[in-house]
VOPASE-849196 format. One record per atom (N, C-alpha, C): atom name; x, y negated, z. Coordinates in steps of 0.2 Angstrom, whole numbers. Atoms other than C-alpha are relative to their C-alpha. Layout:
% VOPASE-849196
   atomo       X       Y       Z
      CA       X       Y       Z
...
END
This chain:
% VOPASE-849196
   atomo       X       Y       Z
       N      -4      -3       5
      CA     544    -512     580
       C      -2       7      -1
       N       2      -7       2
      CA     540    -496     571
       C       6       5       2
       N      -5      -5      -2
      CA     549    -481     579
       C       0       5      -5
       N       0      -6       5
      CA     554    -466     569
       C      -4       6       3
       N       5      -5      -3
      CA     542    -456     581
       C      -7      -2      -1
       N       7       2       1
      CA     526    -465     576
       C      -2       4      -6
       N       3      -4       5
      CA     515    -453     566
       C      -6      -3      -2
       N       6       3       3
      CA     503    -461     554
       C      -3       5      -5
       N       1      -4       6
      CA     502    -446     542
       C       6       1      -4
       N      -6      -1       4
      CA     512    -443     527
       C      -1      -5      -6
       N       0       5       5
      CA     517    -455     513
       C       7       1      -4
       N      -6       0       3
      CA     531    -456     500
       C       6      -4       3
       N      -5       3      -3
      CA     548    -461     506
       C       1      -8      -2
       N      -1       7       3
      CA     548    -477     495
       C      -6      -5       4
       N       5       4      -3
      CA     531    -483     503
       C       2      -1       7
       N      -2       0      -7
      CA     538    -479     520
       C       6      -5       1
       N      -6       5       0
      CA     554    -489     516
       C      -3      -7       0
       N       3       6       1
      CA     543    -504     511
       C      -4      -2       7
       N       4       1      -7
      CA     532    -502     527
       C       5      -2       5
       N      -5       1      -5
      CA     548    -502     538
       C       3      -7      -1
       N      -3       7       2
      CA     554    -518     529
       C      -5      -5       3
       N       5       5      -2
      CA     538    -527     534
       C       1       0       8
       N      -1       0      -7
      CA     541    -521     552
       C       7      -4       2
       N      -6       3      -1
      CA     559    -527     551
       C       0      -7       0
       N       0       8       0
      CA     555    -545     547
       C      -5      -2       5
       N       5       2      -5
      CA     542    -545     561
       C      -7      -1      -2
       N       7       1       3
      CA     526    -545     550
       C      -5       4       4
       N       5      -4      -4
      CA     518    -531     560
       C      -1      -3       7
       N       0       2      -7
      CA     522    -538     577
       C      -5      -7       0
       N       4       6       1
      CA     515    -555     571
       C      -7       1      -1
       N       7      -2       1
      CA     499    -548     564
       C      -3       3       6
       N       3      -3      -6
      CA     496    -537     579
       C      -1      -6       6
       N       0       6      -5
      CA     499    -553     591
       C      -6      -4      -2
       N       6       5       2
      CA     486    -563     580
       C      -6       4       2
       N       6      -4      -2
      CA     473    -549     582
       C      -1       0       7
       N       1       0      -8
      CA     476    -547     601
       C      -2      -7       3
       N       1       7      -3
      CA     475    -566     603
       C      -7      -2      -2
       N       6       2       2
      CA     458    -566     595
       C      -1      -5      -6
       N       0       5       6
      CA     463    -576     579
       C      -4       3      -6
       N       4      -3       6
      CA     453    -564     568
       C      -7       1       2
       N       7       0      -2
      CA     436    -569     574
       C      -5       3      -5
       N       5      -3       5
      CA     427    -564     558
       C       2       7      -2
       N      -2      -7       2
      CA     436    -547     557
       C       7      -1      -4
       N      -6       0       4
      CA     452    -542     548
       C      -1       5      -6
       N       0      -5       6
      CA     452    -535     530
       C       7       0      -3
       N      -7      -1       3
      CA     468    -528     523
       C      -1       4      -6
       N       1      -3       6
      CA     468    -524     505
       C       6      -1      -5
       N      -5       1       5
      CA     480    -522     490
       C      -1       5      -6
       N       1      -4       6
      CA     483    -514     473
       C       7       3      -1
       N      -6      -4       1
      CA     496    -501     469
       C       4       0       6
       N      -4       0      -6
      CA     511    -503     481
       C      -4      -4       6
       N       4       4      -6
      CA     500    -516     491
       C      -5       4       3
       N       6      -4      -2
      CA     486    -503     492
       C       3       5       5
       N      -3      -5      -5
      CA     498    -490     500
       C       2      -4       6
       N      -2       3      -6
      CA     505    -503     512
       C      -6      -2       4
       N       6       2      -4
      CA     488    -509     517
       C      -3       6       4
       N       2      -6      -3
      CA     484    -491     521
       C       4       1       6
       N      -4      -1      -6
      CA     499    -490     532
       C       0      -5       5
       N       1       6      -5
      CA     497    -507     540
       C      -6       1       4
       N       6      -1      -3
      CA     479    -503     544
       C       1       6       5
       N      -1      -6      -5
      CA     484    -486     552
       C       4      -2       6
       N      -5       2      -6
      CA     498    -494     562
       C      -4      -4       5
       N       3       5      -5
      CA     487    -508     569
       C      -6       4       4
       N       5      -4      -3
      CA     473    -495     573
       C       4       4       6
       N      -4      -4      -5
      CA     486    -484     582
       C       3      -4       6
       N      -3       4      -5
      CA     494    -498     592
       C      -5      -5       3
END
C-alpha cells in the first residue's frame, strides 16, 4: 500500500489521487508481486497517454523504489 511518506517526486493532486486509487484496489501490490515472481520474463513496459502517461510515470517510480 502507498503510504503518505513515500516520496516519488512532485505531481498534481489529481494525478496523486488517481495513483492512490490504483493502490487502494490492490493493483500496485499485484503488479509488484508479479514482477517479484518473475512473471515479466521479457521485461515490463508501462506506458500511457495523458492521465495514463502521468500514472505510468508514477507507477514506474513506485515499482523502482519498492
